[in-house]
Each structure stands twice: as structure tokens, then as C-alpha cells.
PyMOL Python script that loads the backbone (N, CA, C, O; Angstrom):
from pymol import cmd

cmd.read_pdbstr("""\
ATOM      1  N   MET A   1    -186.752  95.353   7.215  1.00  0.00           N
ATOM      2  CA  MET A   1    -187.615  96.254   7.924  1.00  0.00           C
ATOM      3  C   MET A   1    -189.015  96.165   7.314  1.00  0.00           C
ATOM      4  O   MET A   1    -189.176  96.140   6.093  1.00  0.00           O
ATOM      5  N   ILE A   2    -190.006  96.117   8.174  1.00  0.00           N
ATOM      6  CA  ILE A   2    -191.390  96.006   7.729  1.00  0.00           C
ATOM      7  C   ILE A   2    -192.156  97.223   8.234  1.00  0.00           C
ATOM      8  O   ILE A   2    -192.149  97.525   9.427  1.00  0.00           O
ATOM      9  N   ASN A   3    -192.806  97.905   7.321  1.00  0.00           N
ATOM     10  CA  ASN A   3    -193.599  99.082   7.629  1.00  0.00           C
ATOM     11  C   ASN A   3    -195.055  98.652   7.764  1.00  0.00           C
ATOM     12  O   ASN A   3    -195.644  98.147   6.809  1.00  0.00           O
ATOM     13  N   VAL A   4    -195.637  98.849   8.940  1.00  0.00           N
ATOM     14  CA  VAL A   4    -197.014  98.448   9.193  1.00  0.00           C
ATOM     15  C   VAL A   4    -197.856  99.715   9.334  1.00  0.00           C
ATOM     16  O   VAL A   4    -197.606 100.543  10.210  1.00  0.00           O
ATOM     17  N   LEU A   5    -198.846  99.855   8.471  1.00  0.00           N
ATOM     18  CA  LEU A   5    -199.755 100.998   8.529  1.00  0.00           C
ATOM     19  C   LEU A   5    -201.005 100.595   9.302  1.00  0.00           C
ATOM     20  O   LEU A   5    -201.563  99.521   9.081  1.00  0.00           O
ATOM     21  N   LEU A   6    -201.432 101.454  10.197  1.00  0.00           N
ATOM     22  CA  LEU A   6    -202.614 101.199  11.011  1.00  0.00           C
ATOM     23  C   LEU A   6    -203.696 102.204  10.628  1.00  0.00           C
ATOM     24  O   LEU A   6    -203.401 103.371  10.372  1.00  0.00           O
ATOM     25  N   PHE A   7    -204.939 101.754  10.590  1.00  0.00           N
ATOM     26  CA  PHE A   7    -206.043 102.610  10.181  1.00  0.00           C
ATOM     27  C   PHE A   7    -207.157 102.593  11.218  1.00  0.00           C
ATOM     28  O   PHE A   7    -207.273 101.666  12.020  1.00  0.00           O
ATOM     29  N   ALA A   8    -207.961 103.626  11.181  1.00  0.00           N
ATOM     30  CA  ALA A   8    -209.199 103.755  11.957  1.00  0.00           C
ATOM     31  C   ALA A   8    -208.993 103.442  13.439  1.00  0.00           C
ATOM     32  O   ALA A   8    -208.076 103.967  14.071  1.00  0.00           O
ATOM     33  N   GLY A   9    -209.846 102.589  13.980  1.00  0.00           N
ATOM     34  CA  GLY A   9    -209.817 102.286  15.405  1.00  0.00           C
ATOM     35  C   GLY A   9    -208.515 101.662  15.863  1.00  0.00           C
ATOM     36  O   GLY A   9    -208.089 101.882  16.997  1.00  0.00           O
ATOM     37  N   LEU A  10    -207.880 100.890  15.006  1.00  0.00           N
ATOM     38  CA  LEU A  10    -206.607 100.260  15.369  1.00  0.00           C
ATOM     39  C   LEU A  10    -205.526 101.320  15.583  1.00  0.00           C
ATOM     40  O   LEU A  10    -204.761 101.243  16.544  1.00  0.00           O
ATOM     41  N   ALA A  11    -205.464 102.298  14.699  1.00  0.00           N
ATOM     42  CA  ALA A  11    -204.495 103.395  14.844  1.00  0.00           C
ATOM     43  C   ALA A  11    -204.797 104.199  16.102  1.00  0.00           C
ATOM     44  O   ALA A  11    -203.884 104.611  16.819  1.00  0.00           O
ATOM     45  N   GLU A  12    -206.059 104.416  16.362  1.00  0.00           N
ATOM     46  CA  GLU A  12    -206.452 105.174  17.550  1.00  0.00           C
ATOM     47  C   GLU A  12    -206.038 104.445  18.827  1.00  0.00           C
ATOM     48  O   GLU A  12    -205.506 105.060  19.751  1.00  0.00           O
ATOM     49  N   LYS A  13    -206.279 103.147  18.878  1.00  0.00           N
ATOM     50  CA  LYS A  13    -205.925 102.367  20.065  1.00  0.00           C
ATOM     51  C   LYS A  13    -204.419 102.268  20.259  1.00  0.00           C
ATOM     52  O   LYS A  13    -203.936 102.287  21.391  1.00  0.00           O
ATOM     53  N   ALA A  14    -203.671 102.162  19.156  1.00  0.00           N
ATOM     54  CA  ALA A  14    -202.210 102.061  19.246  1.00  0.00           C
ATOM     55  C   ALA A  14    -201.567 103.427  19.484  1.00  0.00           C
ATOM     56  O   ALA A  14    -200.428 103.512  19.943  1.00  0.00           O
ATOM     57  N   GLY A  15    -202.298 104.487  19.172  1.00  0.00           N
ATOM     58  CA  GLY A  15    -201.768 105.828  19.355  1.00  0.00           C
ATOM     59  C   GLY A  15    -200.834 106.272  18.247  1.00  0.00           C
ATOM     60  O   GLY A  15    -200.109 107.255  18.396  1.00  0.00           O
ATOM     61  N   LYS A  16    -200.848 105.554  17.140  1.00  0.00           N
ATOM     62  CA  LYS A  16    -200.027 105.923  15.983  1.00  0.00           C
ATOM     63  C   LYS A  16    -200.589 105.287  14.731  1.00  0.00           C
ATOM     64  O   LYS A  16    -201.343 104.316  14.801  1.00  0.00           O
ATOM     65  N   GLN A  17    -200.218 105.836  13.580  1.00  0.00           N
ATOM     66  CA  GLN A  17    -200.721 105.334  12.305  1.00  0.00           C
ATOM     67  C   GLN A  17    -199.740 104.407  11.606  1.00  0.00           C
ATOM     68  O   GLN A  17    -200.066 103.821  10.573  1.00  0.00           O
ATOM     69  N   GLN A  18    -198.556 104.274  12.155  1.00  0.00           N
ATOM     70  CA  GLN A  18    -197.530 103.453  11.507  1.00  0.00           C
ATOM     71  C   GLN A  18    -196.574 102.916  12.561  1.00  0.00           C
ATOM     72  O   GLN A  18    -196.202 103.623  13.498  1.00  0.00           O
ATOM     73  N   ILE A  19    -196.181 101.661  12.397  1.00  0.00           N
ATOM     74  CA  ILE A  19    -195.110 101.101  13.221  1.00  0.00           C
ATOM     75  C   ILE A  19    -194.096 100.442  12.290  1.00  0.00           C
ATOM     76  O   ILE A  19    -194.437  99.983  11.200  1.00  0.00           O
ATOM     77  N   ILE A  20    -192.868 100.405  12.735  1.00  0.00           N
ATOM     78  CA  ILE A  20    -191.789  99.775  11.978  1.00  0.00           C
ATOM     79  C   ILE A  20    -191.330  98.553  12.762  1.00  0.00           C
ATOM     80  O   ILE A  20    -191.043  98.644  13.956  1.00  0.00           O
ATOM     81  N   ILE A  21    -191.264  97.416  12.090  1.00  0.00           N
ATOM     82  CA  ILE A  21    -190.765  96.188  12.705  1.00  0.00           C
ATOM     83  C   ILE A  21    -189.395  95.916  12.105  1.00  0.00           C
ATOM     84  O   ILE A  21    -189.247  95.825  10.887  1.00  0.00           O
ATOM     85  N   GLN A  22    -188.404  95.788  12.963  1.00  0.00           N
ATOM     86  CA  GLN A  22    -187.016  95.640  12.517  1.00  0.00           C
ATOM     87  C   GLN A  22    -186.680  94.176  12.236  1.00  0.00           C
ATOM     88  O   GLN A  22    -185.789  93.606  12.866  1.00  0.00           O
ATOM     89  N   LYS A  23    -187.383  93.582  11.304  1.00  0.00           N
ATOM     90  CA  LYS A  23    -187.143  92.204  10.863  1.00  0.00           C
ATOM     91  C   LYS A  23    -187.226  92.175   9.347  1.00  0.00           C
ATOM     92  O   LYS A  23    -187.854  93.036   8.732  1.00  0.00           O
ATOM     93  N   GLU A  24    -186.594  91.189   8.757  1.00  0.00           N
ATOM     94  CA  GLU A  24    -186.710  91.002   7.309  1.00  0.00           C
ATOM     95  C   GLU A  24    -188.008  90.275   6.962  1.00  0.00           C
ATOM     96  O   GLU A  24    -188.623  90.546   5.931  1.00  0.00           O
ATOM     97  N   GLN A  25    -188.417  89.350   7.833  1.00  0.00           N
ATOM     98  CA  GLN A  25    -189.655  88.598   7.623  1.00  0.00           C
ATOM     99  C   GLN A  25    -190.353  88.415   8.956  1.00  0.00           C
ATOM    100  O   GLN A  25    -189.717  88.378  10.009  1.00  0.00           O
ATOM    101  N   THR A  26    -191.647  88.304   8.895  1.00  0.00           N
ATOM    102  CA  THR A  26    -192.445  88.002  10.072  1.00  0.00           C
ATOM    103  C   THR A  26    -193.751  87.389   9.591  1.00  0.00           C
ATOM    104  O   THR A  26    -193.970  87.239   8.389  1.00  0.00           O
ATOM    105  N   THR A  27    -194.593  87.043  10.510  1.00  0.00           N
ATOM    106  CA  THR A  27    -195.908  86.522  10.138  1.00  0.00           C
ATOM    107  C   THR A  27    -196.972  87.508  10.597  1.00  0.00           C
ATOM    108  O   THR A  27    -196.719  88.364  11.446  1.00  0.00           O
ATOM    109  N   VAL A  28    -198.141  87.381  10.038  1.00  0.00           N
ATOM    110  CA  VAL A  28    -199.262  88.208  10.453  1.00  0.00           C
ATOM    111  C   VAL A  28    -199.527  87.992  11.940  1.00  0.00           C
ATOM    112  O   VAL A  28    -199.778  88.952  12.669  1.00  0.00           O
ATOM    113  N   ASP A  29    -199.474  86.753  12.390  1.00  0.00           N
ATOM    114  CA  ASP A  29    -199.708  86.464  13.808  1.00  0.00           C
ATOM    115  C   ASP A  29    -198.687  87.157  14.702  1.00  0.00           C
ATOM    116  O   ASP A  29    -199.047  87.658  15.767  1.00  0.00           O
ATOM    117  N   GLU A  30    -197.418  87.197  14.288  1.00  0.00           N
ATOM    118  CA  GLU A  30    -196.392  87.873  15.083  1.00  0.00           C
ATOM    119  C   GLU A  30    -196.650  89.375  15.158  1.00  0.00           C
ATOM    120  O   GLU A  30    -196.422  89.991  16.199  1.00  0.00           O
ATOM    121  N   ILE A  31    -197.119  89.962  14.069  1.00  0.00           N
ATOM    122  CA  ILE A  31    -197.447  91.388  14.076  1.00  0.00           C
ATOM    123  C   ILE A  31    -198.616  91.645  15.025  1.00  0.00           C
ATOM    124  O   ILE A  31    -198.597  92.612  15.787  1.00  0.00           O
ATOM    125  N   LYS A  32    -199.618  90.796  14.984  1.00  0.00           N
ATOM    126  CA  LYS A  32    -200.769  90.957  15.869  1.00  0.00           C
ATOM    127  C   LYS A  32    -200.357  90.822  17.332  1.00  0.00           C
ATOM    128  O   LYS A  32    -200.845  91.560  18.187  1.00  0.00           O
ATOM    129  N   ILE A  33    -199.461  89.882  17.619  1.00  0.00           N
ATOM    130  CA  ILE A  33    -198.968  89.714  18.987  1.00  0.00           C
ATOM    131  C   ILE A  33    -198.225  90.966  19.436  1.00  0.00           C
ATOM    132  O   ILE A  33    -198.411  91.421  20.565  1.00  0.00           O
ATOM    133  N   GLU A  34    -197.391  91.527  18.571  1.00  0.00           N
ATOM    134  CA  GLU A  34    -196.670  92.755  18.921  1.00  0.00           C
ATOM    135  C   GLU A  34    -197.644  93.903  19.175  1.00  0.00           C
ATOM    136  O   GLU A  34    -197.455  94.678  20.113  1.00  0.00           O
ATOM    137  N   LEU A  35    -198.669  94.018  18.360  1.00  0.00           N
ATOM    138  CA  LEU A  35    -199.670  95.064  18.584  1.00  0.00           C
ATOM    139  C   LEU A  35    -200.333  94.904  19.945  1.00  0.00           C
ATOM    140  O   LEU A  35    -200.612  95.893  20.623  1.00  0.00           O
ATOM    141  N   GLN A  36    -200.585  93.674  20.340  1.00  0.00           N
ATOM    142  CA  GLN A  36    -201.205  93.427  21.640  1.00  0.00           C
ATOM    143  C   GLN A  36    -200.234  93.698  22.783  1.00  0.00           C
ATOM    144  O   GLN A  36    -200.581  94.390  23.741  1.00  0.00           O
ATOM    145  N   GLU A  37    -199.018  93.156  22.689  1.00  0.00           N
ATOM    146  CA  GLU A  37    -198.065  93.244  23.795  1.00  0.00           C
ATOM    147  C   GLU A  37    -197.435  94.624  23.937  1.00  0.00           C
ATOM    148  O   GLU A  37    -197.310  95.131  25.052  1.00  0.00           O
ATOM    149  N   VAL A  38    -197.037  95.236  22.829  1.00  0.00           N
ATOM    150  CA  VAL A  38    -196.309  96.505  22.881  1.00  0.00           C
ATOM    151  C   VAL A  38    -197.257  97.702  22.927  1.00  0.00           C
ATOM    152  O   VAL A  38    -197.004  98.670  23.644  1.00  0.00           O
ATOM    153  N   TYR A  39    -198.344  97.635  22.166  1.00  0.00           N
ATOM    154  CA  TYR A  39    -199.223  98.793  22.031  1.00  0.00           C
ATOM    155  C   TYR A  39    -200.558  98.636  22.750  1.00  0.00           C
ATOM    156  O   TYR A  39    -201.380  99.553  22.730  1.00  0.00           O
ATOM    157  N   GLY A  40    -200.785  97.495  23.380  1.00  0.00           N
ATOM    158  CA  GLY A  40    -202.003  97.296  24.151  1.00  0.00           C
ATOM    159  C   GLY A  40    -203.274  97.221  23.324  1.00  0.00           C
ATOM    160  O   GLY A  40    -204.359  97.526  23.819  1.00  0.00           O
ATOM    161  N   VAL A  41    -203.147  96.820  22.078  1.00  0.00           N
ATOM    162  CA  VAL A  41    -204.307  96.725  21.186  1.00  0.00           C
ATOM    163  C   VAL A  41    -204.944  95.353  21.380  1.00  0.00           C
ATOM    164  O   VAL A  41    -204.414  94.343  20.918  1.00  0.00           O
ATOM    165  N   ASP A  42    -206.080  95.326  22.064  1.00  0.00           N
ATOM    166  CA  ASP A  42    -206.719  94.050  22.376  1.00  0.00           C
ATOM    167  C   ASP A  42    -207.562  93.490  21.234  1.00  0.00           C
ATOM    168  O   ASP A  42    -208.013  92.347  21.311  1.00  0.00           O
ATOM    169  N   THR A  43    -207.780  94.260  20.193  1.00  0.00           N
ATOM    170  CA  THR A  43    -208.605  93.801  19.070  1.00  0.00           C
ATOM    171  C   THR A  43    -207.775  93.377  17.867  1.00  0.00           C
ATOM    172  O   THR A  43    -208.323  93.185  16.782  1.00  0.00           O
ATOM    173  N   ALA A  44    -206.478  93.229  18.034  1.00  0.00           N
ATOM    174  CA  ALA A  44    -205.596  92.931  16.901  1.00  0.00           C
ATOM    175  C   ALA A  44    -205.942  91.610  16.216  1.00  0.00           C
ATOM    176  O   ALA A  44    -205.669  91.454  15.026  1.00  0.00           O
ATOM    177  N   GLN A  45    -206.525  90.672  16.924  1.00  0.00           N
ATOM    178  CA  GLN A  45    -206.856  89.385  16.309  1.00  0.00           C
ATOM    179  C   GLN A  45    -208.034  89.492  15.344  1.00  0.00           C
ATOM    180  O   GLN A  45    -208.268  88.578  14.552  1.00  0.00           O
ATOM    181  N   ASN A  46    -208.774  90.590  15.399  1.00  0.00           N
ATOM    182  CA  ASN A  46    -209.978  90.742  14.575  1.00  0.00           C
ATOM    183  C   ASN A  46    -209.804  91.716  13.421  1.00  0.00           C
ATOM    184  O   ASN A  46    -210.791  92.258  12.925  1.00  0.00           O
ATOM    185  N   VAL A  47    -208.575  91.950  12.981  1.00  0.00           N
ATOM    186  CA  VAL A  47    -208.340  92.933  11.921  1.00  0.00           C
ATOM    187  C   VAL A  47    -208.010  92.250  10.599  1.00  0.00           C
ATOM    188  O   VAL A  47    -207.567  91.101  10.565  1.00  0.00           O
ATOM    189  N   MET A  48    -208.235  92.982   9.514  1.00  0.00           N
ATOM    190  CA  MET A  48    -207.845  92.510   8.190  1.00  0.00           C
ATOM    191  C   MET A  48    -206.428  92.996   7.917  1.00  0.00           C
ATOM    192  O   MET A  48    -206.051  94.091   8.336  1.00  0.00           O
ATOM    193  N   VAL A  49    -205.647  92.185   7.217  1.00  0.00           N
ATOM    194  CA  VAL A  49    -204.246  92.513   6.946  1.00  0.00           C
ATOM    195  C   VAL A  49    -204.000  92.440   5.446  1.00  0.00           C
ATOM    196  O   VAL A  49    -204.427  91.496   4.781  1.00  0.00           O
ATOM    197  N   ALA A  50    -203.306  93.447   4.920  1.00  0.00           N
ATOM    198  CA  ALA A  50    -202.910  93.446   3.511  1.00  0.00           C
ATOM    199  C   ALA A  50    -201.394  93.560   3.441  1.00  0.00           C
ATOM    200  O   ALA A  50    -200.790  94.365   4.150  1.00  0.00           O
ATOM    201  N   VAL A  51    -200.786  92.754   2.586  1.00  0.00           N
ATOM    202  CA  VAL A  51    -199.352  92.818   2.329  1.00  0.00           C
ATOM    203  C   VAL A  51    -199.195  93.282   0.891  1.00  0.00           C
ATOM    204  O   VAL A  51    -199.642  92.615  -0.043  1.00  0.00           O
ATOM    205  N   ASN A  52    -198.556  94.433   0.723  1.00  0.00           N
ATOM    206  CA  ASN A  52    -198.414  95.025  -0.613  1.00  0.00           C
ATOM    207  C   ASN A  52    -199.764  95.130  -1.324  1.00  0.00           C
ATOM    208  O   ASN A  52    -199.894  94.789  -2.500  1.00  0.00           O
ATOM    209  N   GLU A  53    -200.754  95.606  -0.587  1.00  0.00           N
ATOM    210  CA  GLU A  53    -202.106  95.878  -1.076  1.00  0.00           C
ATOM    211  C   GLU A  53    -202.930  94.634  -1.404  1.00  0.00           C
ATOM    212  O   GLU A  53    -203.971  94.742  -2.051  1.00  0.00           O
ATOM    213  N   ILE A  54    -202.485  93.467  -0.973  1.00  0.00           N
ATOM    214  CA  ILE A  54    -203.229  92.222  -1.175  1.00  0.00           C
ATOM    215  C   ILE A  54    -203.565  91.652   0.197  1.00  0.00           C
ATOM    216  O   ILE A  54    -202.672  91.425   1.014  1.00  0.00           O
ATOM    217  N   TYR A  55    -204.852  91.420   0.450  1.00  0.00           N
ATOM    218  CA  TYR A  55    -205.255  90.889   1.744  1.00  0.00           C
ATOM    219  C   TYR A  55    -204.689  89.492   1.946  1.00  0.00           C
ATOM    220  O   TYR A  55    -204.655  88.676   1.025  1.00  0.00           O
ATOM    221  N   THR A  56    -204.244  89.234   3.181  1.00  0.00           N
ATOM    222  CA  THR A  56    -203.588  87.969   3.477  1.00  0.00           C
ATOM    223  C   THR A  56    -203.839  87.549   4.913  1.00  0.00           C
ATOM    224  O   THR A  56    -204.336  88.331   5.723  1.00  0.00           O
ATOM    225  N   ARG A  57    -203.495  86.322   5.219  1.00  0.00           N
ATOM    226  CA  ARG A  57    -203.514  85.812   6.586  1.00  0.00           C
ATOM    227  C   ARG A  57    -202.200  85.111   6.895  1.00  0.00           C
ATOM    228  O   ARG A  57    -202.018  84.560   7.981  1.00  0.00           O
ATOM    229  N   LYS A  58    -201.307  85.135   5.951  1.00  0.00           N
ATOM    230  CA  LYS A  58    -200.073  84.358   6.059  1.00  0.00           C
ATOM    231  C   LYS A  58    -198.863  85.225   6.343  1.00  0.00           C
ATOM    232  O   LYS A  58    -198.977  86.303   6.925  1.00  0.00           O
ATOM    233  N   LYS A  59    -197.713  84.746   5.929  1.00  0.00           N
ATOM    234  CA  LYS A  59    -196.420  85.367   6.175  1.00  0.00           C
ATOM    235  C   LYS A  59    -196.270  86.706   5.452  1.00  0.00           C
ATOM    236  O   LYS A  59    -196.702  86.854   4.309  1.00  0.00           O
ATOM    237  N   CYS A  60    -195.659  87.667   6.120  1.00  0.00           N
ATOM    238  CA  CYS A  60    -195.388  88.985   5.529  1.00  0.00           C
ATOM    239  C   CYS A  60    -194.028  88.978   4.870  1.00  0.00           C
ATOM    240  O   CYS A  60    -193.608  89.992   4.312  1.00  0.00           O
TER     241      CYS A  60
END
""", "prot")
cmd.dss("prot")
cmd.show_as("cartoon", "prot")
cmd.util.cbc("prot")
cmd.orient("prot")
């Protein structure tokens, strides 16, 4: 299970501050796609991502 925290405008657009992804592993790109498809967040490709408080662009 992956806990994704959303902040500022991204949280506002998604309508929530946290989403749970029911996978053991995923990629940043897959999370961004889910934000776009499920939550209608059209700016997901332009966000910064941190995994365990370290900014990343790779696998979660």
C-alpha cells in the first residue's frame, strides 16, 4: 500500500489531501496517470514528488 500526500493546488484539484494506492510498488508516472484519470488533475505532470521525504522522479 502506498500513501500519497497531496498539497496546495494539487490537493484542491483532487478534492482530497491524501490518496491510497493498493500496490506494493508503482512508479511516479503511474501515480501521475492515476491522478489525471481518477481525480481529473490535469497538472499532475508538472508536480514535484518526494518518496520518504527525498525528491525523486523514479520508482516509488
